[in-house]
Every structure is written in structure tokens, then in C-alpha cells.
C-alpha positions in Angstrom: 23.4 8.7 27.9 22.5 12.2 26.8 23.6 11.4 23.2 21.5 8.3 23.1 18.4 10.2 24.3 18.8 12.8 21.6 19.3 10.1 19.0 16.0 8.4 20.1 14.1 11.6 20.0 15.4 12.4 16.6 14.3 8.9 15.4 10.8 9.7 16.8 10.8 13.0 14.9 11.7 11.4 11.6 9.1 8.6 12.2 6.4 11.2 12.7 7.4 12.9 9.4 7.5 9.5 7.7 3.9 8.8 8.7 2.8 11.4 6.1 3.9 8.9 3.5 0.9 6.8 4.3 -1.7 9.3 3.0 0.4 9.7 -0.1 0.2 5.9 -0.5 -3.5 6.1 -0.1 -3.7 8.8 -2.7 -1.7 6.7 -5.1 -4.1 3.8 -4.5 -7.1 6.1 -5.2 -5.6 7.3 -8.5 -5.1 3.6 -9.5 -8.8 2.9 -9.1 -10.0 5.7 -11.4 -10.2 3.4 -14.3 -10.4 -0.4 -14.7 -9.5 -2.8 -17.5 -12.0 -4.9 -19.4 -12.4 -8.5 -18.6 -10.0 -10.4 -20.9 -12.2 -13.4 -20.8 -15.2 -11.5 -22.2 -13.6 -8.7 -24.4 -10.0 -9.5 -25.2 -9.7 -6.9 -28.0 -10.9 -4.2 -25.6 -8.6 -5.5 -23.0 -5.7 -5.5 -25.4 -6.4 -1.9 -26.4 -6.6 -0.8 -22.7 -3.4 -2.4 -21.5 -1.4 -1.1 -24.5 -1.9 2.6 -23.7 0.6 4.9 -22.1 -1.8 5.9 -19.3 -2.0 2.2 -18.3 1.8 2.0 -18.1 2.1 5.3 -16.3 -0.6 4.3 -13.7 1.3 1.1 -12.9 4.7 2.7 -12.7 3.6 5.7 -10.7 0.5 4.7 -8.7 1.2 1.0 -8.2 5.0 0.4 -8.1 6.3 3.8 -6.9 3.2 4.1 -4.7 4.0 0.8 -3.1 7.5 2.1 -2.3 6.0 5.2 -0.6 3.7 2.8 1.3 6.7 0.8 2.5 8.3 4.0 3.8 5.1 4.9 5.6 4.7 1.5 7.2 8.3 1.5 8.3 7.7 4.9 10.0 4.6 3.6 11.7 6.5 0.6 13.0 9.3 2.8 14.4 6.8 5.1 16.0 4.8 2.2 17.6 7.9 0.2 18.6 8.6 3.0 21.2 5.2 4.5 21.7 2.9 1.4 22.1 2.6 -1.1 24.8 2.5 -3.8 22.1 5.9 -3.6 20.3 5.9 -7.3 19.4 2.6 -6.9 17.6 4.0 -3.9 15.8 6.9 -6.0 14.7 4.7 -8.8 13.4 2.6 -6.1 11.6 5.7 -4.6 10.0 7.0 -8.0 8.7 3.7 -9.2 7.3 2.9 -5.8 5.7 6.3 -5.4 4.0 6.5 -9.0 2.8 2.9 -8.9 1.5 3.6 -5.6 -0.2 6.6 -7.0 -2.0 4.5 -9.8 -3.4 2.0 -7.4 -4.7 4.7 -5.3 -6.4 5.7 -8.4 -8.4 2.1 -8.5 -9.8 2.3 -4.8 -10.6 5.5 -5.5 -12.6 3.8 -8.2 -14.6 0.9 -5.8 -15.4 3.2 -2.9 -16.3 5.5 -4.9 -18.7 4.4 -8.4 -19.6 0.7 -7.5 -19.8 1.4 -4.5 -21.9 3.6 -6.5 -24.3 0.8 -9.0 -24.7 -1.7 -6.3 -25.6 0.6 -4.8 -28.2 1.3 -8.2 -29.7 -2.4 -9.0 -30.0 -3.1 -5.6 -31.7 -0.3 -6.4 -34.1 -2.2 -9.5 -35.2 -0.6 -12.2 -33.0 -3.8 -13.5 -31.6 -2.1 -16.6 -30.2 -0.9 -14.5 -27.3 -4.4 -15.0 -25.8 -3.0 -18.3 -24.6 0.1 -16.6 -23.3 -2.0 -14.2 -21.3 -3.9 -17.1 -19.7 -0.6 -18.7 -18.8 0.8 -15.5 -17.2 -2.4 -15.1 -15.2 -2.4 -18.7 -14.1 -2.2 -20.6 -10.8 1.3 -19.5 -9.7 0.4 -15.8 -10.1 -2.9 -16.2 -8.3 -1.3 -18.1 -5.5 1.3 -15.4 -5.1 -1.4 -12.7 -5.2 -3.5 -14.5 -2.6 -0.7 -15.1 -0.2 0.6 -11.5 -0.6 -2.8 -10.0 -0.1 -3.6 -12.0 3.0 -0.2 -11.1 4.5 -0.7 -7.5 3.7 -4.3 -7.3 5.1 -3.4 -9.2 8.3 -0.3 -7.0 8.8 -2.5 -3.9 8.6 -4.9 -5.5 11.1 -2.0 -6.1 13.4 -1.0 -2.5 13.0 -4.5 -1.5 14.1 -4.0 -3.6 17.2 -0.7 -2.0 18.0 -2.2 1.5 17.4 -4.8 0.7 20.0 -2.0 0.3 22.5 -0.5 3.7 21.7 -1.7 6.6 23.9 -0.9 9.2 21.3 -2.8 7.6 18.4 -6.6 7.3 18.1 -7.9 3.7 18.3 -10.6 4.5 15.8 -8.1 5.6 13.2 -6.4 2.2 13.4 -9.8 0.5 13.0 -10.6 2.5 9.9 -7.2 1.7 8.4 -7.8 -2.0 9.1 -11.2 -1.8 7.3 -9.9 0.4 4.5 -7.2 -1.8 3.2 -9.3 -5.0 2.6 -12.2 -2.8 1.2 -9.7 -1.3 -1.2 -8.2 -4.6 -2.2 -11.6 -6.3 -2.7 -12.9 -3.3 -4.6 -9.9 -3.2 -6.9 -10.5 -6.8 -7.9 -14.3 -6.4 -8.3 -14.3 -2.9 -9.9 -17.0 -0.3 -9.2 -17.0 2.3 -6.4 -15.8 0.0 -3.6 -12.1 0.4 -4.5 -12.1 4.2 -4.4 -14.1 4.2 -1.2 -11.5 2.0 0.5 -8.7 4.3 -0.8 -10.5 7.4 0.6 -10.9 5.7 3.9 -7.2 4.8 3.8 -6.3 8.5 3.1 -8.6 9.8 5.9 -7.4 7.3 8.6 -3.7 7.8 7.8 -4.0 11.6 7.9 -5.7 11.2 11.3 -2.8 9.0 12.5 -0.1 11.3 11.2 -1.8 14.4 12.6 -2.2 12.8 16.0 1.4 11.7 16.1 2.5 15.2 15.2 0.3 16.7 17.9 1.8 14.4 20.5 5.4 15.6 19.8 7.3 16.3 23.0 9.2 19.6 23.4 12.5 17.7 23.7 11.8 16.2 20.2 11.5 19.6 18.7 14.7 20.7 20.3 16.5 17.5 19.1 15.4 18.2 15.5 16.7 21.8 15.6 20.2 22.4 14.3 
């Protein structure tokens, strides 16, 4: 029984550490909003030049794809923490499943942008203007359906996390509310462009720092002892 208790306390300790991945994920989202691509329907040459650059590739590899991986680690830690520290573990589980599945769908879109989209831009700049039709095919109904379903799952999952956070004594309810607001604001802002996306990302950073700090402050003395060698 003693060994089991120590193991659970160690798991809590690692979950609290893992919560700090969420502000890093928010920072990656913020970096990804610092520039936006031209509308390919209105300015395909400008669009082709933009998506052919190395910064475009680096942004999608680091901020979008790797950032999404960091986000998955953070949401996993949040689920583990809430599964034991909230009176709504079933909601935390539903939040975890929807968030992870939604995030994976979004990662598929990031891969299309990083590789297929960049190849289309390079081909266009090389004189193969027929790739305009290929670009329209890539960004057709299957991709938009995938994006829509993934985005809805992800946003609803975060809202469920906010509900589970409201049932945790050690976490501030308002931080969960801010997180639930931040993610849709960031998502909508990323699609529309302008300052809305960065605002959502900053709200995400602030709310997740609040969550991680609150969880660290609520650490029990036995947890500290369990984490010591």
C-alpha cells in the first residue's frame, strides 16, 4: 500500500511539471500568428512566394507541428492531474479524448501546409502555373471537413477541461474559463487574420501559466518527499 501511495504522489508530481508544457504550447501558437499568408484566391503569386520561404517551413515545423506535440504533453498532464484532483474525472476523460483526437486532425493540416503547400508554391514560381488547380484540389472539401471536425473536437475538449477544472479545489475556475475562451478566439483569429489570433494565444499563455502555478502551489509535502531521491 505504501509503494502504491508513493507511486501516485510521484505521478501527481510529474503531472504538475507537465502542466508547464501548456504555456509553451501557447507561446508556439503566438509565434505562429506573427505573420499570415496572402489569400491564394486574390494574390496567388504573392501566396506562392510566401509559402515557398524557409521561415514558412520553419514556422510550421516548429510552431505548428512540434508545438502541437508539446500541447499534447500538456493536455495529458492536465488530464492526469484532474483525474485525481477533480470531482469530475469523467468530464476530464472526455476532454482529454476530444482534445487529443482534435489536435491530431489539426496536425494533419499542418503537414499539408509544411510540405504539399510549399511544393505547390515552388512549382508555381518555377513556371508551372497549372498547380493553381492542384492547390484548389488540396484545399478542397475533404480537407475542410477534416479541419472543421478537428477544430470542433479540440474546442469542445478544451471547454470540457474548463468544466473539470471548475471541480478541482486546487485550480482557479476563472483560469479554466479563460482557457476555454482563448482557444476558440485563437482558432478563429488564425483563420481570419489580424490581431484576434495573437490575443487568443496570449490569453492561452496567461491562463495556462495560472493553472500550472496554482497546481505547483497546491503540492502536498508528501509529494515533494516522493519526488526526492
